[in-house]
C-alpha positions as CSV (number, residue, x, y, z in Angstrom):
1,X,25.5,-9.0,13.0
2,X,27.0,-7.1,10.1
3,X,25.9,-9.2,7.2
4,X,23.1,-11.6,6.7
5,X,24.0,-14.6,4.6
6,X,21.0,-16.2,3.1
7,X,21.0,-15.9,-0.7
8,X,21.2,-19.6,-1.5
9,X,18.6,-22.4,-1.4
10,X,14.9,-22.6,-1.8
11,X,12.5,-20.4,0.1
12,X,12.2,-22.8,3.0
13,X,15.9,-23.0,3.4
14,X,16.3,-19.3,3.2
15,X,13.8,-18.7,6.0
16,X,15.5,-21.5,8.0
17,X,18.7,-19.6,7.9
18,X,17.2,-16.1,8.1
19,X,14.9,-16.6,11.1
20,X,17.6,-17.2,13.7
21,X,19.6,-14.3,12.3
22,X,16.6,-11.9,12.7
23,X,15.9,-13.3,16.2
24,X,19.5,-12.6,17.2
25,X,19.4,-9.2,15.5
26,X,16.4,-7.9,17.4
27,X,17.1,-9.7,20.7
28,X,17.6,-7.3,23.5
29,X,16.7,-4.2,21.4
30,X,13.6,-2.6,22.9
31,X,13.2,0.2,20.2
32,X,10.4,-1.0,17.9
33,X,11.4,1.4,15.1
34,X,14.9,0.1,15.1
35,X,13.7,-3.5,15.0
36,X,11.2,-2.8,12.2
37,X,13.9,-1.1,10.2
38,X,16.3,-4.0,10.5
39,X,13.6,-6.6,9.8
40,X,12.5,-4.7,6.7
41,X,16.1,-4.6,5.5
42,X,16.8,-8.2,6.2
43,X,13.7,-9.4,4.4
44,X,14.3,-7.1,1.4
45,X,18.0,-8.1,1.1
46,X,17.3,-11.8,1.4
47,X,14.3,-12.2,-0.9
48,X,14.6,-9.1,-3.1
49,X,10.9,-8.4,-2.6
50,X,9.5,-5.3,-4.3
51,X,8.5,-3.6,-1.1
52,X,8.8,-4.6,2.6
53,X,7.7,-2.5,5.5
54,X,5.5,-1.8,8.4
55,X,2.4,0.3,9.2
56,X,1.5,1.1,12.8
57,X,-2.0,1.8,14.1
58,X,-2.4,5.5,15.0
59,X,-6.0,6.3,15.8
60,X,-8.2,5.3,12.9
61,X,-5.4,4.6,10.4
62,X,-2.4,2.6,9.7
63,X,0.5,5.0,9.3
64,X,3.6,4.2,7.4
65,X,6.6,3.1,9.5
66,X,10.1,1.8,8.5
67,X,10.2,0.2,5.0
68,X,12.5,-0.8,2.1
69,X,11.4,0.0,-1.4
70,X,9.7,2.7,-3.4
71,X,7.7,5.5,-1.9
72,X,4.5,4.1,-0.3
73,X,1.0,5.2,0.8
74,X,1.3,7.1,4.0
75,X,-2.1,6.2,5.6
76,X,-4.5,3.3,5.2
77,X,-8.0,3.2,6.7
78,X,-9.4,0.5,8.9
79,X,-10.7,-2.3,6.7
80,X,-9.3,-0.7,3.5
81,X,-7.1,-2.6,1.1
82,X,-5.1,-5.7,2.1
83,X,-3.4,-4.0,5.0
84,X,-6.6,-2.5,6.4
85,X,-8.4,-5.8,6.0
86,X,-5.6,-7.7,7.9
87,X,-5.9,-5.1,10.6
88,X,-9.7,-5.4,10.8
89,X,-9.7,-9.2,10.7
90,X,-6.6,-9.7,12.8
91,X,-5.3,-12.3,10.4
92,X,-2.6,-12.9,7.8
93,X,-3.7,-12.1,4.3
94,X,-2.0,-13.8,1.3
95,X,-3.1,-12.3,-2.0
96,X,-1.8,-14.0,-5.1
97,X,-3.1,-11.3,-7.5
98,X,-3.7,-7.9,-6.0
99,X,-5.9,-7.0,-9.0
100,X,-8.4,-9.6,-7.8
101,X,-8.6,-8.2,-4.3
102,X,-11.7,-6.0,-3.9
103,X,-10.7,-2.5,-2.8
104,X,-7.0,-3.1,-3.3
105,X,-5.0,0.1,-2.7
106,X,-2.4,0.5,-5.5
107,X,0.4,2.4,-3.9
108,X,2.6,1.2,-6.8
109,X,1.3,-0.3,-10.0
110,X,4.3,-2.7,-10.1
111,X,2.9,-4.6,-7.2
112,X,1.3,-7.9,-8.3
113,X,1.0,-10.0,-5.1
114,X,1.0,-9.2,-1.4
115,X,1.2,-10.7,2.1
116,X,0.2,-8.8,5.2
117,X,0.8,-10.1,8.7
118,X,-0.8,-8.3,11.7
119,X,1.3,-7.4,14.7
120,X,-0.9,-8.4,17.7
121,X,-0.3,-7.3,21.3
122,X,-2.6,-8.2,24.1
123,X,-5.3,-9.2,21.8
124,X,-5.3,-6.2,19.5
125,X,-3.6,-5.3,16.3
126,X,-1.0,-2.6,16.7
127,X,0.5,-2.7,13.2
128,X,1.1,-4.8,10.2
129,X,4.1,-6.2,8.3
130,X,3.3,-5.6,4.6
131,X,5.3,-7.2,1.7
132,X,4.7,-6.8,-2.0
133,X,6.1,-8.7,-4.9
134,X,6.3,-7.7,-8.6
135,X,5.4,-11.3,-9.4
136,X,2.0,-13.0,-9.2
137,X,1.6,-15.7,-6.6
138,X,4.9,-14.9,-4.8
139,X,3.6,-15.8,-1.3
140,X,2.3,-19.0,0.3
141,X,2.0,-20.8,3.6
142,X,5.8,-20.9,4.0
143,X,6.0,-17.1,4.0
144,X,2.9,-16.8,6.2
145,X,4.4,-19.1,8.9
146,X,7.8,-17.5,8.9
147,X,6.6,-13.9,8.8
148,X,4.1,-14.7,11.6
149,X,7.1,-15.9,13.7
150,X,8.9,-12.6,13.0
151,X,5.8,-10.6,13.9
152,X,5.5,-12.3,17.2
153,X,9.1,-11.3,18.1
154,X,8.5,-7.6,17.5
């Protein structure tokens, strides 16, 4: 799968085309780092989000894993910021305006909205998929549903 082709259509149509491509891309690959890297690239390329990446649980922190975008925070504590809250609550967090989220961690001041999807295995969160946009209100239920499907495949 050399090139993903998804640049046309509305968000729903883009996800409809992208999801089977991501599923095929990671099918049969057992290395989680390789899959996170390809998923980050596919999402960044398709939607031109400001930042797309993963954090994995290591001890008492989320630790930076494969991503696409500017330099990011390396470690995030349990229950801290949007990522740490998604980890603690084991649920997807959609934040239309990060400035309004209590305790938001500003890894980059250009981030305006964010969605974080937990990666759950055997009932526990093992990481998160984190996506930031430089636009307010960039994420909704369409993103949450599609990204939760991707998270389940990883």
